[in-house]
N, C-alpha and C positions, 0 to 999 in steps of 0.2 A: 527455495526460489524456483521450484520446478512444478510441473503439473502432473497429477495422477488421475486416471480414469479407470473404471472397471465395470463389467457387465456380466450378469448371469441370468439366464432365462431361456425361453423357447426360441428366441430369434437368433440370427447371426449377429455376433458381437461386433464384428469389424466396423460396420458403418457407424455405430455409436462411438466406438473408440476413436475413430478418425475425426468425427465431428467434434467430439468432446475435447480432443487434443487441440483442434483448431481454435476452439473457444478459450482454451487455457494457454495459448501460445504466448500471451503477454507475461506469463509467469516464468518462461524459459524457452529459448528458441535457438540453441546451438546444435541440438540433435533430438531425435524422437524415435520411438519404437513401440511395437505392439507384440503381444503374445496371446495366442488363443489355444484352447483345448476343447476337443470334441468328446462325445460320449464314448468313442472307441479308443481313447487313450492317445498319448503323445502330445507334445507341445510344438506349435509352429511359431517361429519368431521372425519378425522383420524389423530392422532398425537401421537408421542412416544418420550420418552427419548432415545437418542442414535443417530446413524448416519442415513443418508438418506436410506441406504440399509435396516436398521431395519424398517423404515417407509414403504418402498416398499413391504417388506414381510408382513406387517400388513394390507395393503390395499386389500380388497376383490376384486374378479374378477368383481363383479357387481357394483363397485364403479364408477359410470359414471355420467357425467353432462357436458353440453356444455359451462358452465361458471365456472371458478375456480380460487382460489388463493392458494399460498403455501409459506412456510417460513422455513428457517433453522436458528437456533438460537445460539447466543453466549450470555450466561446469564449475565444480569446486575441487574435485580430485581428478586430475588427468585432463588433457586437452580435448576439445570437441573432436570426436572421431566415431566411426562405426563401432569400433570395439568398446569404447567407453560409454556408448549410448545404452540406455535401459530399454527393455528388461535384461536382467542378468540371470544366467543359468548356472546350475551346478554341473559337475563333469558328466553325470549321467543324463543330463537334460531332462530331469524329472521336475525340478523346482524352478519356477521363474519368479523373480521379485522386482518390483519397482519401488523407489525410495526417494523421499525428500528428506533433507537434513544432513547431518554429519555424524559418522561413527568415530568417536575420538580415540578409541582403542583399536582401530582397524589394523594397524601395523602389527600389534601384538597378536591379535586373532589370526591374521593372515599367516604369520610365522608358524603358529600351532597347527593350523589347517594344512599348510604346505607340508609340514613334517609328517602329517597323517596321510599324505598322498594327493591332496587337492591340487589341481593345476589351474592357475589363474590366467585369464585371457585379457584382463583390462587393468587399468591403473586405479580404478575406483575403489572407494571404501564400500560401496554397495555390494559388490560381488562377494565380499566376505559374508554378507547375510545369506545369500543363496547357498553357499557351501555349508554354512553353520546350520541352517534350517534342514538342509538335506542330510547332514550327519545325524540329526535327531530323528528325522523321518525314516531313516534307514532302520531304526530300531522297531519299526512297526507300529508306531503310535499314530493317533489322529493328527491331521495337519495342524489344528489349533494348538495341540500340546507341543508339537515340534517347534512352532513359532514362539510359543510362550517360553519354552526352555531356551531357545536361542537368544531371545531378547533379554533373558536373565543374565547373559554374559556380555551384553552390549552396554557401553558407556557412550552417551551422546544423545542427539535429537533425531527423531524419525517420524515420518508418516509413511507407512508401507502398505502394499497390497501383494499378496502371495498366491500363486497358482501352483497346483500339484497335479501332474499328469495322471497320477493314480487315484486322485480324489477330485475329479472335475466337477463334482456336484456342489462345490463350495469355493469361496474365496475368503481368505483370512486377512483382515486388515488390523492395523494397530497405529496408535498415535502417542507420541511423546514430544511435544514442542513444535509439531508441524501438523497442520489441519487435515482431518479426514472427515468427510461428510457422506452419510448413507442416503440414497434416494429410494423411496418406496414406490413401486409400481404394481400393476396388476399381474401377479404371478411372475414377476421379474424384479430384479433389484439392480441398483446402480451405485457406484462409488465414485467420488471425486475429491480433489483437494480444494475445490471451490464450487459453490452452487451454480456458477455461470455455465458449467458443463451439464447441469441437470435440468434447468428450468424448462427446456423444451419437452421434457419427458415426464416430469413430476414436480409438484409443489410441496410434497410431504418429505421432509428431510430430518435426519437425526445427526447431531454433531457429537462426535466422540470427545471425551475428556482426555487429558493427559494421563498416561498409565493405563489406558483402556484399550481392549481389543474387541473385535467382532467377527463372528463367523457369519458370512452372508450366503444365503441360498436363494434359489428362485422364489421360494414361497415365504421368505422372511429372514429374520436375523436374530442373533443372540449376542449380547454384549457381556463382557466379563473383565476382570482385572488381571494383572500379571500374576497374582497369586491364586487365580482360578475362582475368585468370588463372583457370583452372578450380579450384574447390575441391571437397572431398569431405566430405559431411555424412552421418553415420549416424543413422538414426532412434532415438529413445528412446521408452520406454513410459510413458504417463501412468497414475498409480495412483490418481487421484481418481475417485470414483464419481459418476454422473449425479445421484443423489439429493442430493448435497451442494449442488447448484445450485437446489434447490427449498426452499420455506419449511417443508415437512414438517409442516403443520398449525399452525404458529405464525403470529401476525398479521404479523410482520415478520421479515426475515432477521436483524436485529440481536438480537431477543429469542431467536431460535433459536441464534445464535452464542454469546450469553451462556450459554445453558443447555447448550451443547455443551462447555463448558470442562472439566468433569471428564474427559471422554474425550480432549480435545485435550491436556490435561496428561499423561494416561497415555501418549499416543503420543509426546510429547516425551521422557518419561522412559524409554520402552520400551527395554530392553536396555542401558541406560546406567548403571545403579546397580550397583556392586560392593560387596556387603555383606561379603565376606570381608576386603577390604582397606580398607573404609570410604571408598571414593572413587568416581570416575565414570570410565567408559570413554568416551573421546572420540577415537577414532582419526582422525576426519576433520580434526582440528586440524593434522595433519602436523607435529607438534612432539614431539620426545622429551623425556624428563625433564631431560637436561642442557641442552637449548636453552631449556626453560622456566625453569630456574634462572638463566639469563643475562638474563632480562627484568627490567628495573628499573622500568618504568612501563607502564600500560595507558591508551590513549586510545580512547574509544568515540565513534563518529560515527553520527548518525541524524537524522531530521527528524520533527517532530510527536510523535506517541505513541512512535515508535521512539526519539526523543531522551530522552523521560521514562523509557522502559524502560531505556535506557542509564544514566541517573542511578541507577536502582535497582541495575543491574548493577555500576556502579562502587562503590557502597556495599558490595555483597556481596563483591566482589573485595578491597577494602581490609580488610573485617572478617575474612574467612576466610583469605585468602592473605597479608595484610599487605604488599601491593604497592600503591604509590600509583596511583590510578585516577581518571579524570575523563571526563565525558561532555560533548560540545558539539554544537551544531547543524552537521550536515554542510553545510548551505546556506551557512554563513559560513566554513567551515574554509579552503578554498583561497584565499579572497580576502584573508586576513591573512598570506599568504606564510609558512605554518607551518614551524617548524624540525622536520625529520624526524630522529629520533635512532635510531641502530642498535640500542640496547637497549630501545626502546619497541615494544610490540605494539599495533597498531591493529585495532580491531574495528568493522566496518561492519554496521549493523542496518537491515533493510528487509523488510517483510512480502512485498511483491511481488518484491523482488530487482531491480526496474527503476527505483527512485526516482532520477531523473536527478542531483539534487544529491549524493546519497550515492555514486552511481557515479562522478561527477566527482571527489569527494573521494578515493575509492579509487585512481583513476588518478593523482591528484596524489601520493599517498603512494608508489605504486609507481614513478612516474617519478623520485622522489628516493631510491629504494633502500630504502624501508620495507617491513616485513612486515605483511600485512593478512589478518585472518580475517573471514569473513562469518557473520552469524546471520540467515538468511533462511528464508522459508516455501516458496518456489517453486523446485522442482527445475529445473535447467537455465537459470535466469534469468541476466541479464547480470552482476549482482554476484557470484553464486555462481561463475560461470565466471572472473571477473576475479581473485578472491581466491586466496590461497595455500592456504587450507584453511578449515574452519569447521564449523558445525552447521546442519543442516536442522531446522526446528521440527516438521514433520509435523503441524501443527495442522489441516490440511485447508483447503479454499478458504474465503475470507472474502469475502462478497458485499457486505454493508453497508459504506458508506463509512467509518463510524466503526469503528476497530479495537478488538476486545475479546478474542477468544480468541487471536489472534496476539500481542497485547500480553502477555497472561498467559503464553503459552508462551515468549515471548522472555525474560521475567524468569526463568522456570524454567530456560531454557537458560543464562542467566548464573549461576544458582545452581549448575548442574553445572560450568560453567567455574571458578567460584570454589572449589568443592569440590576439583576436580581440581588446580588450582594450589596450593590450600592444603595438600593432602596431600603434594605434592612439596616444599613449603616446611616450615612449622612447625606445621601443624594436626595436633593429636594424633589418634590412632585413636579415642579416646573422643568427641572433638568431631566427627570424621568420621561415626561411627555415629549421633550425635545428629542431624546434618543429613540423613543417608540416611533415617533413620526419619521425620523430619519431611516430607521430600519424598514418601515413599510414602504418607503420610497426607493429602496435599493434596487429591486428587480427592474423597474422602469429605467433607472439611471444606468444600470448595467447594459440594458438594451441600447441606450444612447451610445455607449462606448463601442459596443459590438457593431453598430452601424458604420463605424469608421474602419472596418476590417480591410477594405480594399485600399484605402489611403495608407494604412499602416503597412500593408504588403509592399507598397512602392518604397516606403522608407526602409523596410527590412532588406529589400533587394539592394539598396544603396549601401547599407552598412554591413551586410553579410560578409563582404570580402575583407573586412578589417582583420588585422592580426590578433586583435582582442578588443574587449570593451570594458570600460570602468562604469560601475553603477554606484551612484551616491545618493544619500538622503540623510536628513537630520531627524533625530528623536523618533517620531512616529514613522518617518520615511525610511529609516535604516533597515528594519526588517523587510520592508518591501523591496529595497535594493538587493538585499541578500537573496530573496526568493526570485527576483528577476534575473540575477546573475546565474542562479542555479538552473532556471529553466533554459537559458541560452546555452549553458554548458551541456546540459542533459541531452538536448535534442538536436542542436546544430553543431556541436563539438567545437564551437568557437570559445577560446579561453575568455573567461569573464571574472572580474573581481569586484566585490562590493566593499565599500568603505563608508564610514560616517563622513558626511560632507565637511564637518568641522575638523576632521583629522587629515584632510587631503594635504594641507601644507606641512604636515608633520612627517612627511616621507613620500607618499605616493605621487605627489605633484611632480616628482622627478620622472615619472613614466609618461606624463602628458606630452603628446605630439600629434601631428595631423594623422598619424597611422593608428592612434589609439583613441577612438571617440569615447565620449562620456554620455551615459544616460543619467540625467539629473531629475530627481523628483522634487518639484517646486510647488508645493501646495500653497494656497492663499491663507496662511495662518500667521501666528505671531513670529515665526522665523523666516518670513518671506524675504525681508531685506538682507538677512544674513545669507540666505541661499543665493540671492542675486549677486551678492559680493563674491561668492565662490565661483559662480559662472564667469564673472569678470576675470578672476584669477586664471581660470582655464583658458579663456579666449586670449588673454595676454600672452599665453605660451603656445599659441597657434593650435590649441586643441579644438576639435569639433564637438558640438554639444547638441544632443537631442533631449529637449525638455519635455517632461510629462507634467502638465501644470493645469491650474484652474483658469489662468489668464495668460495670454501670450507675453513672454518677456520681450524686451527690446531686441531688434534684429541683431544688434552688435553683441548680444549676450547668448543667443541660441541660433544655431543653423536651421534647426527644424523644431517643431513643437506639436505634441499631441495634446489636445484639450480634453479635460475630463470634467464631468458635472461636479458641482460642489455639494458635499454632504455636511454633516456636522464634523468638526475637527477630529473627534475621536474615531469616526468611521471613514474619514477620507482615505486611509490606507487601503481599504477594501476596493475602492474604485480606481485608485492609482495603480493597483496591481494588474487590472484587466488588460490594459494596453501592453504591458510587458509580456503577458501570455501570448498575445497575438504577434508581438514583435518576434519572440522566440520561434513561434510556429512558422511564420512566413519566412524567417531567415533560414530555418531548417529546410523548408521546401525549396527555397532559392538555391540552396547548396546541394540539393538532391539527397538529403538524408532519409533514413528509414524512420519516419517521424514517430510512429506508434511503438516501435521496438528499437530504441537506440542501443548501440553496441555496448556490450559489457554490463548492461543493466537489466533488472527484472522488476516486476511490479511488486510482488509480495515477498519481502525479505524475511524468510523464516530460518535463516542461519546467521551466526555471528559474522 
C-alpha cells in the first residue's frame, strides 16, 4: 500500500524522485523519504512524517545524486514518524532500502541480527532488510548477490529497491506479491511501483514477475530469479496519457473521475458490441461457445468496491444468462478452504490488478485446477498475467483512493459478460438487442445524471451533518446501496449502513429517527410498490428519506428526490449508483475532508 520510485542515469535523481512520489501519494501518504548516492560514494537521506510536500520542503538544494530511491508510506509496522519512514539504512549507512509489503518473519530475523550487533532505529519490518542485505554485502559480493541471499531468508511479500553506497552504478529491485515496474529511457532507467510515476518520462515498461529480481543500470537492466537463473523480459508500451494524472481543472481527482465516466464507459464498450447478432465480442475470455455452455456456476471474487461490483455482476449473469452466480470477498475466500469445481468459472475483479487478497485467491483457484478470468483496469498487472483470460476495463488511470469510474466500468464489463453468456445460452435476439441498445445509451444517460451535480451538492450539505445514514435497496438495488454506503464512509467519515429494504422491519427499523436519514433506491420496476411501502414505514417513524428514483414519489413518502434516467431493468443499477457517488463527494467537501486521500486508506492494497 506504499509507493516506490527509483532513478539511475546522468541527471540529478531528486527531481524525479519527488515528482514520482507525488504521483504515487494515493498509494500511501503518512510519511515519505528519499535517498541518493553520487559517484563519489556515500548516501544522503531525507525522510519525514507527513506528505510528499513536507518532504520536498525538507530536502536541501544541494541534495544531489545520480542514483536514488524514494518511498511514500502507508503504515503497517510502527506509527507514522520520521524514524519509521523509508528509506531504511544499515548501521554503516552503506545500504538503503525501500519496501512495500510485509516481512512475516521480521521478529525472528531482527533478533538474530541484533545478536550479531545490528542496532535498530525503527519499529518497521523493512529495516530488517537493510541490515540483512548489508550483512551479506560485507562479505564482498556484488549487490545483486547480497540481495538475493538476503531474500532467501525472508518470508512474506515485498517490492523493494536497494541502493549501495559502494556500488552506486546500479539499483537492485525485487518483487514478490507487490508490483515493481521498470521504465526504459535514453541512457537512464526508472523504477516505480506504479506506471503513473513513469509516464512523463517513458512509455516503455517492464513488469517484474513474482520471485524475480533486476539489476538496473543507466544503460539497461538484467532480470533473474532468486536462484540466479537469467530471465528475459520484453518491454510493453503504456497507453495512458500524462494528462490523466492531473486534476484537469477540477477541485479533486475524485470529482474529475466521476465526470469522466461517460468516456470511460465508452472505452469499456468500445469495439465489443455486436449489433448484428445482438451480443458482445469478448475474445479475451479465451473460451469458445462450447466451453461456455459447460459452465454451470460463476463465482466472482473481489475486495471492497470490486466485491460490490461483483454482486451487481452476479445479478446480471443470473438474469441474462440464467447461470447461478455469486460474489464473495476475495480476502476471505482461500481461508475457508473452498471447494473448486471443474464446471465453475471464477472471475477475479481488481482495479489495480495488484490487490494482494484477490491475487492470492486467484492463485488458490489455479492451484486446485480451476479456471479464472480477470476483470482489471491495469494492463500487465499481476492478476491480469495470472488469469486464463479476461477483460481490460480501459477506464483510464484512477488516482483518487475511492473508486468511481473503475467501479462503473467493471459493472459495464459484467453486463458484456452476461450478454455474451446469455446469447450462447437462452437469451433471445430481441432481448439481446434490448441490452445492446441500453448499453449504447449509458454514456449520455450518465451525462444527464452528472448535470445534477450542483443540486446534489445542496442536498449533500443538508444531510452531511447527520449522525449516520441508512442506504436501502431491493434485489438489484441492494448492491448499489452497499456501494453507496461504502463511498460515504470512505470519504466523508459519516457512518453509513446498507440493508436490503425488505429486511428493514426485521431489525434495523429500530434505528430510524429524524437523526438517521435513509437513502432509498426506488427504481421503476416490478418492486416499485413494495419499495414505496417501505418508504411509508420509514416516514411513519419520523425518518427522513432521500429517494433516488426514476419518478418522484409522493411528497409524504420522500423529503427529497434525485431523478435518474430509466434504462433497462438489468442496467438500472449502473445509473442509480452515479448520484450516490456525487452525494458522497459533496458531503465530504461540505465536511472539509481530504477527499482524494481519506484517512487510514490507500488505493492499491498489496498487503493482507
